[in-house]
C-alpha positions in Angstrom: -87.9 26.2 83.8 -85.4 26.9 86.5 -85.9 29.7 89.1 -83.1 30.7 91.5 -83.1 32.6 94.7 -86.8 31.8 95.4 -88.3 32.8 98.7 -90.4 29.9 99.9 -93.6 30.7 101.8 -94.0 27.0 102.8 -91.5 27.0 105.6 -91.2 29.1 108.8 -87.6 30.2 107.9 -88.8 31.6 104.6 -85.7 30.2 102.9 -84.7 32.7 100.3 -82.0 30.8 98.4 -83.9 27.9 96.9 -83.6 26.8 93.3 -86.9 25.4 91.8 -87.5 23.4 88.7 -91.0 23.8 87.3 -92.2 21.4 84.6 -95.8 20.7 83.6 -97.1 22.3 86.8 -94.8 20.2 89.0 -92.5 22.0 91.4 -89.3 20.3 92.4 -86.8 21.7 94.9 -83.2 21.5 93.8 -80.0 22.2 95.8 -80.1 23.6 98.5 -83.1 21.5 99.6 -85.3 22.7 102.4 -87.2 19.5 103.6 -90.2 21.5 104.7 -90.5 23.5 101.5 -89.8 20.5 99.3 -92.6 18.5 101.0 -95.0 21.5 100.6 -94.2 21.9 96.9 -94.6 18.1 96.3 -98.0 18.2 98.1 -99.0 21.2 96.0 -97.9 19.5 92.8 -99.6 16.2 93.5 -102.9 17.6 94.8 -106.0 17.1 92.7 -107.8 20.2 91.4 -109.6 21.7 94.4 -113.4 22.0 94.4 -115.7 24.3 96.2 -118.1 22.9 98.8 -121.5 24.0 100.1 -123.5 22.2 102.8 -121.3 19.2 102.5 -121.5 18.8 98.7 -119.3 19.9 95.8 -120.5 23.0 93.9 -119.0 25.5 91.5 -117.0 28.5 92.7 -119.8 31.0 91.9 -122.3 29.2 94.0 -120.0 29.0 97.0 -119.3 32.7 96.8 -123.0 33.5 96.8 -123.5 31.3 99.8 -120.6 33.0 101.6 -122.1 36.4 100.9 -125.4 35.3 102.4 -123.7 34.2 105.6 -121.8 37.5 105.9 -124.9 39.6 105.2 -126.7 37.9 108.1 -123.8 38.0 110.5 -123.9 40.3 113.6 -120.8 39.2 115.4 -118.5 37.4 112.9 -115.1 35.9 113.7 -112.2 36.0 111.2 -109.3 33.8 112.2 -106.2 32.1 110.9 -104.0 33.2 108.0 -100.7 31.7 109.1 -98.2 31.7 106.2 -100.3 34.1 104.1 -99.1 37.4 102.7 -99.6 40.9 104.0 -102.2 41.8 101.4 -104.3 38.9 102.6 -104.0 39.9 106.2 -104.8 43.6 105.4 -107.9 42.5 103.5 -109.0 40.3 106.4 -108.6 43.2 108.8 -110.6 45.5 106.5 -113.4 42.9 106.3 -113.5 42.5 110.1 -113.9 46.2 110.5 -116.6 46.5 107.8 -118.6 43.7 109.5 -118.0 45.1 113.0 -116.5 41.7 113.9 -113.5 40.2 115.6 -110.2 39.2 114.0 -107.8 36.8 115.7 -104.2 36.7 114.5 -102.9 33.6 116.2 -104.4 30.5 117.9 -101.1 29.4 119.5 -101.0 29.5 123.3 -97.2 30.0 123.0 -97.6 33.1 120.9 -100.2 34.5 123.3 -98.0 33.8 126.3 -95.0 35.4 124.6 -97.1 38.5 123.8 -98.2 38.7 127.5 -94.6 38.4 128.7 -93.3 41.0 126.3 -95.9 43.5 127.6 -94.7 42.9 131.1 -90.9 42.7 130.6 -90.1 43.8 127.0 -87.9 41.8 124.6 -84.4 42.4 123.4 -84.5 40.9 120.0 -82.6 40.5 116.7 -82.8 39.4 113.1 -81.4 36.1 111.8 -78.8 38.2 110.0 -77.5 39.6 113.3 -77.3 36.1 114.8 -75.3 34.9 111.8 -72.9 37.9 111.8 -72.3 38.6 115.4 -73.4 35.8 117.8 -70.6 33.8 119.5 -73.0 31.8 121.8 -76.3 30.3 120.8 -78.5 28.7 123.5 -81.3 26.4 122.3 -83.7 26.3 125.3 -86.0 23.2 124.9 -86.2 23.5 121.2 -85.0 21.3 118.4 -84.6 23.4 115.2 -83.5 20.3 113.2 -87.1 19.1 113.5 -89.2 22.3 113.4 -86.9 24.5 111.3 -84.6 22.1 109.5 -82.3 24.7 107.8 -82.2 27.3 110.5 -78.9 26.3 112.2 -77.1 25.8 108.9 -78.3 29.2 107.6 -77.1 30.8 110.9 -73.6 29.4 110.4 -71.0 32.1 111.4 -69.5 34.4 108.8 -66.6 34.0 108.2 -66.7 30.2 108.9 -63.5 30.5 110.8 -65.2 32.5 113.6 -65.9 30.3 116.6 -69.4 29.9 117.9 -70.6 27.7 120.8 -74.0 26.1 120.8 -75.5 25.1 124.1 -78.7 23.0 124.5 -80.9 23.1 127.5 -83.3 20.1 127.5 -86.0 18.8 129.8 -85.6 15.2 131.0 -86.4 12.6 133.6 -83.7 13.8 136.1 -83.8 15.2 139.7 -81.2 17.8 139.3 -79.3 19.6 136.5 -76.9 17.4 134.6 -74.4 18.2 131.9 -73.1 16.2 129.0 -70.7 18.2 126.9 -72.6 21.3 125.8 -76.0 19.8 126.7 -77.7 20.6 130.0 -80.6 18.5 131.1 -83.1 19.9 133.6 -85.9 18.3 135.6 -89.4 18.4 134.1 -91.4 21.4 135.3 -88.3 23.1 136.7 -87.9 25.7 134.0 -89.4 28.5 136.1 -87.3 27.5 139.1 -84.2 27.3 137.0 -84.7 30.7 135.4 -85.4 32.3 138.8 -82.3 30.7 140.3 -80.1 32.0 137.4 -81.5 35.5 137.9 -80.8 35.3 141.6 -77.3 34.1 141.1 -76.7 36.8 138.5 -77.8 39.4 141.0 -75.8 37.6 143.7 -78.9 37.1 145.8 -79.1 33.4 146.7 -82.5 32.3 147.9 -82.8 32.4 151.7 -85.7 29.9 151.7 -85.6 27.4 148.9 -88.7 25.6 147.6 -89.2 22.1 148.9 -87.4 19.6 146.8 -85.4 22.3 144.9 -82.3 22.5 147.1 -80.3 20.4 144.6 -81.4 22.6 141.8 -80.3 25.9 143.5 -77.0 24.4 144.9 -76.0 22.5 141.8 -72.5 23.5 140.5 -73.8 23.0 136.9 -76.1 26.0 137.5 -73.2 28.3 138.3 -71.2 26.9 135.4 -74.1 27.6 133.0 -74.4 31.2 134.3 -70.7 31.7 133.8 -70.9 30.7 130.2 -73.9 33.1 129.6 -72.0 36.0 131.2 -68.7 35.3 129.4 -69.9 35.5 125.8 -69.6 38.6 123.7 -72.9 38.3 121.9 -75.4 35.7 123.0 -78.7 34.6 121.5 -81.4 32.5 123.2 -83.8 30.6 121.0 -86.9 29.1 122.7 -90.2 27.5 121.8 -93.5 26.1 123.1 -91.7 23.4 125.0 -90.2 25.9 127.4 -92.6 24.7 130.1 -94.9 21.7 130.3 -97.3 23.2 132.9 -99.9 26.0 133.2 -97.2 28.4 134.3 -96.0 28.9 130.7 -96.5 32.7 130.7 -94.5 32.9 134.0 -91.6 30.8 132.6 -91.4 32.9 129.5 -91.5 36.1 131.5 -88.6 34.9 133.7 -86.7 34.0 130.5 -87.1 37.4 129.0 -86.2 39.0 132.4 -83.0 36.9 132.4 -82.1 38.2 129.0 -82.7 41.7 130.2 -80.5 41.1 133.3 -77.7 39.6 131.2 -77.6 42.8 129.1 -76.2 44.6 132.2 -72.9 42.8 131.7 -72.8 41.7 128.0 -75.0 41.6 124.9 -77.9 39.3 124.8 -81.0 38.9 122.6 -83.8 36.3 122.4 -86.1 34.8 119.8 -89.2 32.7 120.1 -89.5 30.1 117.3 -93.1 30.9 116.5 -95.1 30.4 113.3 -95.5 33.6 111.3 -99.1 34.8 111.3 -101.1 38.0 111.0 -99.8 39.5 114.2 -97.3 41.9 112.5 -99.9 43.3 110.1 -102.5 43.5 112.8 -100.2 45.4 115.0 -99.3 48.2 112.5 -102.9 48.4 111.3 -104.7 48.5 114.6 -102.1 48.9 117.4 -103.0 45.5 118.9 -101.4 42.1 118.4 -104.4 39.7 118.5 -108.1 39.3 119.1 -109.1 42.8 117.9 -112.7 43.7 118.1 -114.5 46.4 116.0 -118.0 46.1 117.4 -118.1 49.7 118.8 -116.5 51.3 115.8 -113.1 51.4 117.3 -110.2 48.9 117.8 -110.5 47.1 121.1 -108.5 44.2 122.5 -110.2 43.2 125.8 -107.9 41.2 128.2 -108.5 37.5 128.4 -109.8 37.1 124.8 -106.7 36.1 123.1 -107.9 33.3 120.8 -110.8 32.0 118.8 -111.4 29.1 121.2 -112.2 31.5 124.0 -114.7 33.4 121.8 -116.4 30.3 120.5 -116.7 28.7 123.9 -118.3 31.9 125.3 -120.7 32.0 122.3 -119.5 35.5 121.5 -119.6 35.0 117.7 -122.4 34.0 115.3 -120.3 32.9 112.3 -116.7 32.3 111.4 -114.4 33.0 108.4 -111.5 30.6 108.7 -108.3 31.3 106.7 -106.6 28.0 106.1 -107.5 24.5 107.3 -104.6 24.4 109.7 -106.5 26.8 112.0 -109.2 24.1 112.7 -106.5 21.8 114.2 -105.5 24.5 116.7 -109.0 24.9 118.2 -110.0 23.1 121.4 -112.6 20.3 121.3 -115.1 22.5 123.0 -114.5 25.3 120.5 -114.9 22.9 117.5 -118.1 21.6 119.0 -119.5 25.1 119.2 -118.2 25.9 115.7 -120.2 23.0 114.2 -123.4 24.8 115.3 -122.4 28.1 113.5 -122.3 29.0 109.8 -118.7 28.9 108.7 -116.7 29.9 105.6 -113.3 28.2 105.1 -110.8 29.6 102.6 -108.7 26.5 101.8 -105.4 27.1 100.0 -104.6 24.8 97.1 -102.8 21.6 98.2 -104.4 21.5 101.7 -106.7 18.5 102.3 -110.4 19.1 102.9 -111.0 18.7 106.7 -113.1 15.9 108.1 -115.7 18.3 109.3 -116.9 20.6 106.5 -118.0 24.1 107.3 -121.1 25.6 105.5 -118.9 26.8 102.7 -115.4 25.9 101.5 -113.8 28.1 98.8 -110.4 27.0 97.4 -107.9 29.8 97.0 -104.5 30.4 95.5 -101.4 30.1 97.6 -99.6 33.4 98.4 -96.0 33.2 97.2 -96.8 30.4 94.7 -99.7 31.6 92.7 -99.4 35.3 93.5 -96.8 37.8 94.5 -96.8 39.3 98.0 -94.7 39.8 101.1 -94.6 37.5 104.1 -93.1 37.9 107.6 -90.3 35.6 108.6 -90.1 34.3 112.2 -87.7 37.3 113.1 -90.4 39.8 112.0 -88.7 40.7 108.7 -91.0 40.9 105.7 -89.6 39.2 102.6 -91.0 39.6 99.1 -92.4 36.4 97.6 -93.1 36.1 93.8 -95.5 34.3 91.7 -94.1 31.1 90.1 -97.3 29.3 88.9 -100.6 30.4 87.3 -103.8 29.4 89.0 -107.5 29.9 88.1 -108.3 30.1 91.8 -109.1 33.5 93.4 -106.6 35.0 95.7 -107.4 35.5 99.4 -106.8 39.2 99.2 -108.9 39.6 96.1 -111.8 37.5 97.5 -111.9 39.3 100.9 -111.5 42.8 99.3 -114.4 42.0 97.0 -116.6 41.0 100.0 -115.6 44.2 101.8 -116.5 46.4 98.8 -119.8 44.7 98.4 -120.7 44.8 102.1 -119.5 48.3 102.8 -122.3 50.7 103.8 -121.9 53.6 101.3 -124.2 56.0 103.2 -122.2 55.8 106.4 -119.2 57.6 104.8 -121.0 60.9 103.9 -119.4 62.7 106.9 -116.0 62.1 105.3 -114.7 60.1 108.3 -112.2 57.4 107.4 -112.1 54.0 109.0 -109.5 53.0 111.6 -107.7 50.7 109.2 -107.7 53.2 106.3 -106.2 55.8 108.5 -103.4 53.5 109.6 -102.8 51.8 106.2 
């Protein structure tokens, strides 16, 4: 069976032009080929039938669900985290469960995503969709990112329309140099100099050269390549700046991102500029329009709260602020700190493991295999530019869906007597 114009949930770009061949449960990606999606479909096709686990041994699905319910009934401060690449129904069900259990839900474990959120609150963000970049941008700046590795088809899909329209692509990279150097359209900057460079560009743009230059940075501020780079940024008609976690290799990551967003804001005074962080899509979009907050939302007091400084699961685990964890996807475990993982081993945990993902070395109390959103069930998933695309079911699976499983737990655990006053939950009111 051939399926055309398939939206793949297995790559961050959510390629929506794939042609898939499905034969005897095996999925093969035909032209055009997305390397990330093709590898994901191959892994999914070759994976053995997943099994449920309880206390380190295999068990049937019903036994694992009973054990999970026992953990949730005893929980007083549960943590629900993960969900990257899952559909909006799954995210909504996770939020509903967190509210029912008076727990905490964390949308993203990425330090880069949290730093970007912090910078956006301080500065704001002039952003765009991938379609706008393709149709209008005449200058694309890749700031310390390599889309060919992280998002293989991104640049090809952003090719100008019509093809005859010219677009320049500039790359700003970090290297072992003492001052800014240029090779063609590539600029190389010293390691750890991103914050100084962005500050210098903003000062030059405002024609306010620094009176007192930081020690060792005179060459950076006086380098003619800096002025030339700024001239290119100002001369474009529509510029887009793509950046990623490699923007800074020091603890000043939030400050560097804040300066970058401030530079984009300043450039809009003389031309049109937007910026996009190449993040991994997660539950942040759904969490925002459901609760009003982007990450680490608490429901302990019957209202939505997002206390400052509690942006990820590692913080909560290290502070011993939770007594159990519901983990959506095995990839979430790889993003926790060693200290958080050590603490998690002492807590009862429930891992919902999508089909095709390997069982982690450390097994939580309960592992329940689940269907893959966009492969075994229809849904919608947010792309990296915050656009939700519909994904359709292409294979049958006997496994439960994440949304169905979490919604069933919520219905079972909901206190029926508490709703006699007719008051609706926060999530229900916003849904």
